C-alpha positions in Angstrom: 21.4 -3.4 -2.5 19.6 -0.2 -3.3 19.3 2.5 -0.7 16.7 5.2 -1.0 16.4 8.3 1.1 12.8 8.6 2.5 11.3 11.8 1.1 8.4 13.0 3.2 7.1 15.3 0.4 6.3 12.3 -1.8 3.6 11.2 0.7 0.7 9.7 -1.2 1.9 10.7 -4.6 3.8 7.4 -4.9 0.4 5.7 -4.8 -2.0 8.3 -6.2 -2.8 8.9 -9.8 -1.8 12.3 -11.2 -2.4 15.7 -9.6 -6.2 15.5 -9.7 -6.0 12.9 -7.0 -4.1 15.3 -4.8 -6.9 17.8 -5.1 -9.3 15.2 -3.5 -7.2 14.9 -0.4 -8.3 16.2 3.0 -6.6 19.2 4.4 -4.4 16.9 6.3 -2.9 15.5 3.1 -2.9 18.7 1.0 0.4 20.0 2.5 2.0 16.6 1.6 0.8 16.5 -2.0 2.7 19.6 -3.1 6.1 20.4 -4.6 7.7 17.2 -6.0 4.6 15.1 -5.5 2.9 16.0 -8.8 5.9 14.6 -10.7 5.7 11.1 -9.4 2.1 10.2 -10.1 1.4 6.8 -11.5 1.5 6.4 -15.3 -1.6 4.2 -15.8 -0.1 2.9 -19.0 2.3 0.9 -16.8 -0.5 -1.5 -15.9 -1.7 -4.2 -18.2 -5.2 -3.3 -19.5 -6.6 -6.7 -18.6 -5.5 -6.8 -15.0 -7.1 -5.3 -11.9 -4.8 -3.8 -9.6 -2.3 -5.9 -3.9 1.1 -3.7 3.2 3.1 -0.5 7.6 5.4 -2.4 9.8 3.2 -2.2 12.9 2.1 -5.8 12.5 4.7 -7.3 14.9 2.9 -5.5 17.7 -0.6 -6.7 16.8 -2.3 -9.9 17.6 -1.9 -12.2 14.6 1.3 -10.5 13.4 3.7 -12.7 11.5 6.8 -14.1 13.2 9.8 -12.3 11.7 12.2 -15.2 12.5 10.3 -17.4 10.1 12.1 -16.5 6.8 12.0 -19.9 5.1 10.3 -19.5 1.8 9.5 -15.9 2.6 8.8 -13.3 -0.1 10.9 -10.7 1.7 14.6 -10.3 2.4 16.5 -8.5 5.1 14.7 -6.3 7.7 11.5 -4.4 7.0 8.1 -6.0 6.3 6.9 -9.0 8.2 8.3 -12.3 6.8 5.5 -14.4 5.5 6.1 -18.0 4.2 5.1 -18.3 0.6 2.5 -21.0 1.3 0.5 -18.5 3.4 -0.1 -16.0 0.6 -3.2 -15.9 -1.5 -2.3 -15.3 -5.1 -4.9 -13.7 -7.5 -5.3 -14.1 -11.2 -3.6 -10.8 -11.8 -0.4 -11.9 -9.9 -1.2 -10.0 -6.7 -0.3 -11.8 -3.5 -1.7 -11.0 -0.1 -1.8 -12.2 3.5 -4.0 -11.0 6.3 -1.8 -10.1 9.3 -5.0 -9.3 11.2 -8.6 -9.9 10.2 -11.0 -7.0 10.3 -14.7 -7.1 11.3 -16.1 -4.0 9.5 -17.3 -3.3 6.0 -15.3 -3.8 2.8 -14.7 -0.9 0.4 -16.0 -0.8 -3.2 -13.9 0.4 -6.1 -15.2 3.9 -6.0 -15.1 4.3 -2.2 -12.8 6.6 -0.3 -10.8 4.8 2.4 -8.7 5.8 5.4 -5.5 3.8 6.0 -2.2 3.6 7.6 0.5 2.0 5.5 4.2 1.4 4.9 5.8 0.5 1.6 9.1 -1.3 0.9 11.0 -2.6 -2.2 10.9 -6.3 -2.2 14.5 -6.5 -3.6 16.2 -5.2 -0.5 13.3 -4.4 2.0 14.2 -0.7 1.9 11.4 1.5 3.0 10.3 4.2 0.6 7.1 5.6 2.2 5.1 5.4 5.4 2.0 7.2 6.8 3.1 6.1 10.2 6.3 8.1 9.9 4.2 11.2 9.1 1.9 10.6 12.1 -1.3 10.9 10.0 -3.4 8.3 8.2 -4.0 8.7 4.4 -7.4 9.2 2.8 -8.0 8.5 -0.9 -10.4 7.0 -3.4 -9.6 3.5 -4.7 -9.8 4.7 -8.3 -6.8 7.0 -7.6 -4.2 4.5 -6.6 -2.1 1.8 -8.3 -3.9 -1.3 -9.5 -2.4 -3.5 -6.8 -4.0 -1.3 -4.1 -7.4 -1.1 -5.9 -7.6 -4.9 -6.0 -6.0 -5.7 -2.7 -8.1 -3.4 -0.5 -11.5 -4.3 -1.8 -11.5 -7.7 -0.1 -10.2 -6.2 3.2 -12.5 -5.4 6.1 -12.2 -2.3 8.3 -10.0 -3.1 11.3 -7.8 -5.5 9.3 -4.2 -5.3 8.4 -2.9 -6.9 5.2 0.4 -7.4 3.5 0.4 -6.9 -0.3 3.1 -8.1 -2.6 2.5 -6.1 -5.8 4.2 -7.1 -9.1 5.5 -4.4 -11.4 2.5 -4.6 -13.8 0.2 -3.7 -11.0 2.5 -0.9 -9.7 4.9 1.3 -11.6 5.9 -1.1 -14.4 9.1 -0.6 -16.5 9.2 3.2 -15.9 9.4 3.2 -12.1 8.5 6.4 -10.2 10.7 8.6 -8.0 12.7 6.3 -5.6 10.9 3.2 -7.1 13.2 1.7 -9.8 12.1 0.1 -13.1 10.4 -3.3 -12.8 10.2 -3.1 -9.0 8.0 -5.5 -7.0 6.6 -3.7 -4.0 5.5 -4.8 -0.5 2.9 -2.9 1.5 1.4 -3.5 4.9 -1.9 -1.6 5.0 -4.2 -1.0 8.0 -7.8 -0.3 6.9 -9.1 2.3 9.3 -12.4 3.3 7.7 -14.5 3.5 4.6 -16.3 6.8 3.9 -20.1 6.7 4.1 -20.3 3.1 5.4 -21.7 2.4 8.8 -19.5 0.5 11.2 -16.4 1.5 9.4 -15.0 3.4 12.3 -13.4 6.9 12.2 -10.5 6.3 14.5 -6.9 5.9 13.7 -3.4 6.4 15.1 
């Protein structure tokens, strides 16, 4: 079982493309995207060229959250992300799997939109947490062109107000190289709460 120490300075850098992405962050994220953050940006070469890019453990307290005791056929092990039976996932052509823990009612983002989210990420291998905006107490804001392919694909079909679990294979994440606390060939699990989409009416501006 791998054990990784949570490193607050990593913040969004585990998700965002190189340092140019950090420059697009709001003032709330700028202090997080400094220091070691620039060294763990995604190497886009890790993702297959013919694939599009697929989430924070608050779901158990939301209506529609998955039952953690239902581990039969789950894609997760140990404690951490919500346990979802395999049959409930939607699997896309790229290999991304997702399940909506809570349906949203707002607009959906396009590829070039900036979104505001809360999220938590775990390694699927042992359910160890490696990053969480909830732990920092601030939502993250970024453009969908600046994240790993699994996020770009997985968030576009979400609606504001929804929460989704994404199971992201290595080719849509950090591939054979890994990044920071994420080892080579790692499959990642994220639970993402879509709080808003910049410039779209009805997207909401709230967040925890």
